C-alpha positions in Angstrom: 185.5 61.5 157.6 186.0 58.6 155.3 182.9 56.7 154.2 182.5 53.3 152.3 180.0 52.8 149.5 178.3 49.9 148.0 179.0 49.2 144.3 175.3 49.9 143.4 175.4 53.2 145.3 178.7 54.1 143.6 176.8 53.3 140.4 174.1 55.6 141.2 176.4 58.3 142.0 178.5 58.0 138.8 175.2 57.9 136.7 173.7 60.9 138.3 177.2 62.8 137.7 177.2 61.7 134.1 174.0 63.3 133.5 175.3 66.7 134.7 174.7 69.3 137.2 177.3 68.2 139.8 181.2 69.0 139.8 181.9 65.9 142.1 180.5 63.3 144.2 180.8 65.7 147.2 178.5 68.3 145.5 175.9 65.6 144.6 175.8 64.3 148.3 175.3 67.9 149.6 172.4 68.5 147.1 170.7 65.2 148.1 171.0 65.8 151.8 169.9 69.3 151.6 166.8 68.1 149.5 166.1 65.4 152.2 166.1 68.1 154.8 163.8 70.3 152.8 161.3 67.4 152.1 161.5 66.1 155.7 160.9 69.6 157.0 157.8 70.1 155.1 154.5 69.5 156.8 151.9 67.2 155.3 148.6 69.0 154.7 145.4 67.3 155.7 144.4 66.5 152.3 147.6 64.8 151.5 147.5 62.9 154.8 144.0 61.6 154.0 145.1 60.5 150.5 147.9 58.6 152.1 145.6 56.9 154.6 143.3 56.0 151.7 146.1 54.3 149.8 147.2 52.4 152.7 143.6 50.9 153.4 143.4 50.1 149.6 146.5 48.3 149.9 145.6 46.5 152.9 142.5 45.5 151.1 144.6 44.2 148.3 143.5 46.8 146.0 146.9 47.8 144.9 148.5 47.5 141.4 152.0 46.5 140.3 154.4 49.2 140.1 155.2 48.0 136.5 151.7 48.8 135.6 151.4 51.9 137.3 154.8 53.1 135.8 153.9 52.2 132.3 150.6 54.3 132.6 152.3 57.3 133.8 155.0 57.0 131.1 152.3 56.9 128.3 150.4 59.5 129.9 153.3 61.9 130.1 155.5 60.4 127.7 158.4 60.2 130.2 
């Protein structure tokens, strides 16, 4: 099978490979697909589903915050 990738996707793959852990792009894609399969097959528990619903409701009411603000708070808290 032959596939075409956008330049942005190629950049993402190359950047991830430079960080290590994958011998080639095929190995990286296999890992990504296996991870997607694992995540998609896990059921969401009631507590998580309720939290998602609360978040959606908050967003609908305009109570959300900009991602940039949340990201900076998380970086400060966890020093990422």
